[in-house]
Structure formats: C-alpha cells, structure tokens
C-alpha positions in Angstrom: 13.4 -20.3 29.3 14.0 -24.0 28.1 13.8 -25.0 24.4 10.2 -26.4 24.3 8.4 -23.0 25.5 10.9 -20.9 23.3 9.7 -22.7 20.2 6.2 -22.6 21.2 6.3 -19.1 21.3 8.3 -18.9 17.9 5.1 -21.2 16.5 2.5 -18.7 18.1 4.3 -15.6 16.5 4.4 -17.4 12.9 1.0 -18.3 13.1 0.1 -14.8 14.2 1.7 -13.4 11.2 0.2 -15.8 9.0 -2.9 -14.5 10.1 -2.3 -10.8 9.9 -0.9 -11.6 6.3 -4.1 -13.0 5.6 -6.3 -10.6 7.0 -4.5 -7.9 5.1 -4.8 -9.9 1.7 -8.5 -10.4 2.4 -9.2 -6.7 3.2 -7.0 -5.7 -0.2 -9.1 -8.4 -2.0 -12.4 -6.5 -1.0 -11.0 -3.0 -1.4 -10.6 -4.1 -5.0 -13.7 -6.0 -5.4 -16.0 -2.7 -4.0 -14.2 -0.4 -5.9 -14.8 -1.7 -9.6 -17.4 0.8 -10.5 -16.7 3.3 -13.4 -16.0 6.8 -12.6 -15.5 9.9 -14.9 -11.7 11.1 -14.8 -11.4 14.6 -16.1 -8.1 15.5 -17.0 -7.4 19.3 -18.0 -7.8 18.9 -21.8 -9.6 15.2 -21.8 -11.7 12.9 -19.9 -12.2 9.6 -19.9 -14.0 6.9 -18.0 -12.0 3.8 -16.1 -12.7 1.7 -13.1 -12.4 3.8 -9.7 -9.7 1.0 -8.3 -7.2 2.2 -11.3 -7.7 5.8 -10.2 -7.1 5.0 -6.4 -4.1 3.3 -7.4 -2.3 5.3 -9.9 -3.1 8.2 -7.2 -1.3 5.9 -4.8 1.5 5.5 -7.3 1.8 9.6 -7.6 1.5 9.8 -4.1 5.0 7.5 -4.0 6.6 9.0 -6.5 6.3 12.6 -5.3 6.9 11.7 -2.0 10.2 10.0 -2.8 11.1 12.6 -5.0 10.4 15.5 -2.6 12.6 13.8 0.1 15.6 13.3 -2.3 15.4 16.9 -2.9 15.1 17.5 0.8 18.1 15.5 1.6 20.1 16.9 -1.4 19.5 20.7 0.0 20.7 19.6 3.6 23.6 18.0 2.5 24.5 21.6 0.5 24.2 23.6 3.7 
C-alpha cells in the first residue's frame, strides 16, 4: 500500500470518529433537554421535587460507584483464596 491511500484511509477514519462523537454529543444534548421536567423523588423519610435528568445522572453515578466497589470486593475475595 502506498503512502497516499494510507493517508486517505486515516483521514476517512478521523472524519468518521468526529462524526460519531458529534452524533453522541447531539444525542446527549437532546437527552438532557427532553428530560428537564420535575419529578417527585421519595426517600424513606423525606421527599422532594427535582429535575428528571438529575435523578437519572445520580442513579447512574450511584450505579457506577456500587459497581466499582462490588468489583473490588469480588477481586479481593478471589485473591484471598
């Protein structure tokens, strides 16, 4: 393969990556804009009204933290055996 086709392939790949990043960014922006209505969140003792996007993002964050902690605990227990 000569240098010119290789360079063209790299440029096409770069543009494809930029297009994919742009589409994901547009999707994220639309996701945020369409999920701004207030919802009632009820904790055991108290309840409050917050924007739906915050509920989604906080749930995502809590899930990530619990997933990482669970994975670390699992690996720790496997090493002890």
